[in-house]
Structure formats: structure tokens, C-alpha cells
KELOKE-995153 format. One record per residue (C-alpha): x, y, z. Coordinates in pm, whole numbers, plus 32768, in hexadecimal, padded with zeros to 4 digits. Example, Ala and Ser with C-alpha at 12.3 -4.5 7.8 and 13.67 -1.06 7.14 Angstrom:
2
84CE7E3E830C85577F9682CA
END
This chain:
405
C6D459F3C24DC5A65A21C32BC4FF58EAC290C6365817C2D3C639588FC43CC4CF5828C473C51656D5C3D0C634569DC4C7C56D56E8C5FEC4445604C59FC51A54C9C5BCC5855523C720C4C054FBC85BC3A355EBC8B1C467568EC9CFC59156DBC8F1C4A75760C7E0C40C585DC8D0C56558BEC954C5FE58F7C7FDC4CE59B3C77DC4E65AA3C8A6C65A5AE2C866C61F5B0DC6F1C4FE5C04C72AC5D15CCEC81CC6F25CF6C725C6065D48C604C5545E57C6D1C6A05EE9C747C7255EECC5E2C5EB5F95C553C5E36099C66AC75460F0C641C7326102C4C6C60861EFC4DEC6C162D0C5D5C7F962DEC4F8C72C6331C3C3C6746444C480C7B764E1C502C86964C2C3B2C747657AC309C75B6697C405C8D866A7C3EDC8C666D7C275C7DA6801C297C88F68BEC3ACC955689AC4EEC8CD68F3C644C96C6A37C6C5C9906A74C83CCA4D6B94C8DECB1A6BEAC7A8CB9B6A7FC786CB186993C67FCABC683AC6FCCA58671DC614C9166664C661C9DB652AC6C2CA9565FBC7C3C94C6693C837C8BE6537C85FC9E964D0C939C9BB6609CA09C84A65BDCA3CC89A6456CA9DC99364D3CBA5C88665B5CC35C78A649ACC3CC88463B0CCE3C80D635FCE44C90163CDCF57C95062B8D04EC9326324D1BAC9786272D301C88D62D1D41CC8C762AFD592C7BC61CDD62CC7C5628AD778C7EA63F9D721C7626400D5BCC89864B4D538C8FD645AD3D2CA59642FD33CCAD46400D1D5CBF56326D24BCBC761E5D312CD09621CD3D7CC876370D44ECB4C62C9D4D1CC2561C6D581CCEC62DAD62FCBAF6396D68CCB07625FD722CC18625BD82CCB726391D8C1CA4862B3D918CB00616FD967CC216210DA25CD13612AD96FCE816194D97FCF49609AD8B0D093615BD8A1D17C6134D9CFD2BA61F5DA24D3DA6101DA5CD48561F8DB49D378624BDC4AD24E616FDBEDD1666290DB94D058622DDA9ACFC362F4D978CE9C62E7D889CF6B6347D757D0CB62F3D6E0D1126466D69BD0CD64B9D808D1C263AAD872D2C66432D77FD2A46591D812D2B36504D973D3F9644BD929D49F659DD8EBD48265DDDA63D56364B1DAA8D65664EDD987D6656665D9BAD6266697D847D57A67DFD7E9D52B67CAD675D43468EDD669D4DC6A44D647D42F6B94D671D4296C65D532D44B6DA8D5FED5636D4BD6F0D65F6C31D72DD5876B78D827D5466A07D7E4D4386918D85CD40467A2D881D28E67BFD82BD1F4686AD6FCD0CE68E1D7D2D1C5698CD8BED2626A3FD795D10E6ABFD71FD0BA6B3CD87DD20F6BE5D89ED1F86C96D74CD0BB6D44D7C3D19B6E08D8B5D23D6EA4D781D1016ECAD6AED01C6F31D7CDCF156E41D746CE026DDED83CCD146CFED77CCC4B6C80D8A7CB366D6DD91CCA676D4ADA58C8F36D0DDA13C8966DD2DB4CC9756F07DB2ECA6A6FA9DA38CBA26F03DAC6CC796E51D9C4CD876D4BD9F4CEA86CBCD92CCE676B5DD9B8CD276A91D9C2CD816A09DB1BCD9D6B69DBA9CC4B6BC1DB11CBA36A91DBB4CC446AEDDCFDCBC86C54DCDCCA656BEEDC79CA4A6B1ADDB2CA566C62DE78C90A6CB9DDD1C8666B60DDDCC90C6ACCDF11C91C6983DE51CA346890DEB0C9E76746DE03CB3C66A0DE38CB476600DF91CC7F6580E041CC766407E088CD40643BE1CACC866564E266CB4B6635E230CBF56748E168CB5E67A2E014CBF6684EDEE3CB7B690FDDB3CC73686BDCC4CCFA6705DCB0CE686774DCA1CE44681BDDF7CDB766D8DE84CEE06610DDFBCFD56708DE93CF1E6706DFE1CF146589DFF9D0906583DFE4D0906621E142CFEF64DDE1BCD0B763EBE0E1D20564A0E0FCD23C6477DF86D33F6566DEF1D3666511DD80D421664EDD17D59C6647DD51D68B676EDD36D78E6747DC1FD8916806DCF1D8686759DE42D7AF6630DEDFD68466F9DF55D52D6677DEEBD3D96721DED1D26C66BCDEC9D21567D5DDD5D2C96827DC8DD2A0699FDCC4D35B6985DE11D47768D1DD5DD48B69EEDC5FD4936AF1DD75D5A16A2DDE2ED67F6A04DCFAD6896B7FDCD7D7566B82DE1AD8626AC1DD5CD8416B7CDC10D8036CD7DCA2D6EE6D0DDBA4D5F46E24DBF2D4F86E2BDAD4D3F66F10DB7AD4417085DB5DD381719FDC05D2C77283DB11D30173AFDBF8D4757380DC41D59372A1DBCCD57C71A8DCECD56C703ADC80D4E26F04DD2DD5096D8EDD12D3986D5ADD63D25B6DFBDCDCD1CD6E0BDE3FD2FC6ED8DEA9D2C16FC9DD88D14E6FEFDDDBD19E7032DF47D2A67133DEE5D1C771E6DDE6D0BA7217DEEED1B67301DF99D19B73E1DE64D02473BBDE2ACFAB738DDF90CEA97297DF0CCE24718DDFFFCCF770E6DF5ACCE86FB0E03BCC246FFDE17ACC1B6F26E2B3CABF6E9EE308CB0C6EB4E47ECBA7700FE493CBDF7144E3B7CD4070EAE34ECD8870EAE1D8CE947034E10ECF3B705BDFBDCF246EE6DF6DCE376DC6DFC1CF416CE2E05CCF926DE7E165CE1E6E05E1B1CDFF6C89E1DFCF2F6C85E2C4CEA76DABE38CCD4D6D12E3B9CDEE6BE3E45FCE436CD1E581CCC96CF2E5B8CC706B86E575CDA16AF0E624CDD86A04E4FFCF376975E4E2CF326881E3BCD0AC684BE39ED142674DE491D2B46702E4C3D31C65A3E45AD4226598E572D34F6617E695D1E1666EE6D5D20767E4E6A3D10B687DE5B2D11369BCE4DFD0256AA9E435D10A6AD0E307D1CD69D4E238D2F86AC3E23FD2F36AB7E3BCD2F7693AE3B2D41A6933E2B9D4E36A28E38BD49F695EE4C7D4FA680BE42BD6536894E3D7D69668A1E550D6766725E54CD73066EBE403D83867FDE42FD804685BE2C3D87169B9E258D82569D7E0E4D8466B53E0CAD9AE6BC4E095DA256D2DE09ADAA76DA5DF49DBA96E85DFF9DC356D93E0FDDC226C22E15FDB116C4BE264D9DC6B6FE238D8766B8AE2B8D7486AB1E2F4D6526BA9E25BD6566CAAE144D5E76DD0E21ED7176DA2E303D7F76D9BE1CFD75D6EDDE148D7886F8EE297D8F26F17E2ACD94A6F83E148D8DE70E6E19CDA1370F7E27EDAE370D2E13FDA0B71ABE05CD9B472B8E15FD84872ADE0EED74B7334E1ECD5EF7310E157D529734BE29BD4F474BFE2E0D4607561E416D336763FE3BAD377772CE4DBD4EE7778E4CBD55776E5E374D65775FDE414D69274C0E347D6C97354E3ABD73C7212E306D628713CE3A1D4BE716FE40DD4F57100E577D5F97214E5AAD5037313E51FD3F27299E60DD4DC72B3E738D53C7412E6CCD3D37483E69ED3867428E809D46A754BE86ED37D763DE7BFD24D758DE854D2D975B4E9B6D32D7720E96FD1C27762E910D14676B9EA4FD2397789EB1ED1D178D6EA7ED05F7883EAA1D089783AEC14D15A7976EC4CD03D7A46EBBDCF57798FECAFD04D79E0EDCCD09C7877EE0BD1FC783BED8AD29576E1ED6AD3D57696EE21D4F57686ED24D57C754FEDCFD43D7493ED6AD47774F0EBFCD5E07479EC08D578733FECBED48772DBEBA4D576733AEA8DD61A7214E9D6D78871E1EA2A
END
């Protein structure tokens, strides 16, 4: 057979002879090598099987296993960051971090995204769909990340630890924000003003003050918000939901900030100190608002007039004078209010609640301003007694003149 083959190739051209010889040699070598390997493994199989971990594997199976191990893993490496991926599509998604490409566009508001999954989650804002349900309570969410963050309220998990102190956080964004208090770093700069931020989400939220963008719409009314968390807080007015309960008493709150503020009454804790005076606060937002008294900063400007405010709540309350909006309705009667604090004060007429107590005479009041007015009576009494001891009494008519009508 071999002789016949050589006879055939001699009558062809020299180029074809070389080509056919190369092919023939390759197949012969492959055949011999495979035959030798099969003979070797057959011989070993006849003697005994290879035993590994209590399971008997034949040598042919062992060979396949070894070949799998030797098989070279294909990896796709980023040319800019050096990061490697086993899947080409994953590399493609990652490269958008460097290129800034956002190929997926929302057909409702025009917002663009790097990944289709992010667009899908975003669309739930427009549709009102909340496919992600909490395993601990009946609360539902439009984003899976929001569900994970919420469930940490139930589990108490705080996976993010500060690298400068022992403080832990349930959200990475809150950790970054906290760490900036140590480092002072604010890498995200506003394109409209000189303000800087520790996290990119805060920058996005801030820039909406300049652009006027309000992508989050209430599912119960036509009110819109620039921040999703403000929408959630607002919707609790409609639903009456109060998920935050005091650990010292049974009082519940619709906002975590309200709970923190309330609990400081029990604990007396005020860890946030003013850098201009000795005043302390139970939460950082109150400190920021307070410090604007010293700095004179009023970042919130009315869109109807030129009036400016230290707090966003003050701006919202003021703008309702222009719009005539009264979103807060009494649950006992039909009366409506432009702000939640006025509603709370009013509802105490129905409930009879008087949470503000005088420390001198134990008299109770339904609102803080009434308590302050009352306490001035005791203050004037002290002034009067002090001056009587010094033989310089104050005319009673002066006291009555200064007293509020």
C-alpha cells in the first residue's frame, strides 16, 4: 500500500509530491502516536484501575480528566485597566466604564444607561411595577439593589466598614459619604457651580437643583421629585405607612430621620458638633442646616421669586404660597395644610396629644411655640424675684405689657 502511494506521487508535479508527502507523514505519525497511547493505557487497565477518593476511575477517564486540566482557559483582557474576563460580553460591558458609552435609552424620559438590566429596572419607575418583594415584610421595590438595602433594616447587616474608624454602614454610598469627613475628599464637582461631593449620586441629585429635573412621579397624585427617596417619603402621606419604630417606646415614624431625632430625646445623644459654636445635634443634616446660620449660606432659591432658603423644606413650604398646594390632609376632618408640621399640630386638637412639657411646672402643650411662650412666664418671674432681692422691683405693668396677647 505504501509502495503504491509512492508510485502515485512520483508521476505528479514536484509541488504536489511535497504536499502529499507532508500530509501522509502527519497522518502516519498521528496514527502511530495514538496506537502507542492506546496500547499503553490498555495494558495498565488490565492490571488495575486507578482509585481516587473511594471512586474507581478507568485510565481512559483519567486521561480525559488530565486533558481537561491541561486545556488552556480563554480570557479576555481589558486594554486600559488590565482586568481579565472569561466571557467576551462581560469585557464589553466593563469597557463602557472607560469609554462612557451608554447605548440603552429610556423611551419615556430619554435617560441613558450602560446596561440593559439598568434600563429595565429604571422602567419600573415609569410603570410603577415593583417586582422585588421583601422576605421579612410586605414591602416591594422597583430595584433589586433597593430591596437588598431595605432587608438590612431587618437583618441589621452593615457590611461596609470605615477604614479610618469603627463605624459601619448598610450602604456603600453612606460609607463613602462618611469617609469624606475623615479625608475631606470631594472628587465629584458640579458643572453648574463650585460645589463638590463625596459620592456621584449626591452630585446627580444636586445638579437637578440647577436643571429642574424631577424624574420621580407620585403614583397617587401629580407631584414629582428630583430624588427617589423623597418620593418614597411623600407616598407615605397617602399610604399612612410608618415603618420606623422607636426602640424605647411604641412611637412610629414615616422617616428614619424623624426616628433618629425622636430617639435622641431618650438617649440625649448629640454627636454632631458645630464648628462655629458649642451646639450639638443628633443628626448631621441638622448640623449642616444650623451651620448655615453662621455662614449665611442659602442654597435653595424659589422658582417663582428671588427668595432664598437655608433648607429645602423651607423652600418647599414657601413655594406652596405661590402654587396654593395643600397636600397634607387631616385624617379626622377635611382640613388641608401646606406642610406636615402644621398638619401634626392641627391633628393634636382631635387626639388631645400634648407632647411638649414644661420642665418647671409640668404643664403640657400641643406645640413647641406654645411651650416657649409659656416658659417666658417663668423667666420673667425669676427676673422679678432677683430684682426684689436687690431692692429694685419691676413694675408689674411692664411685665404685662411685654406678655403675648
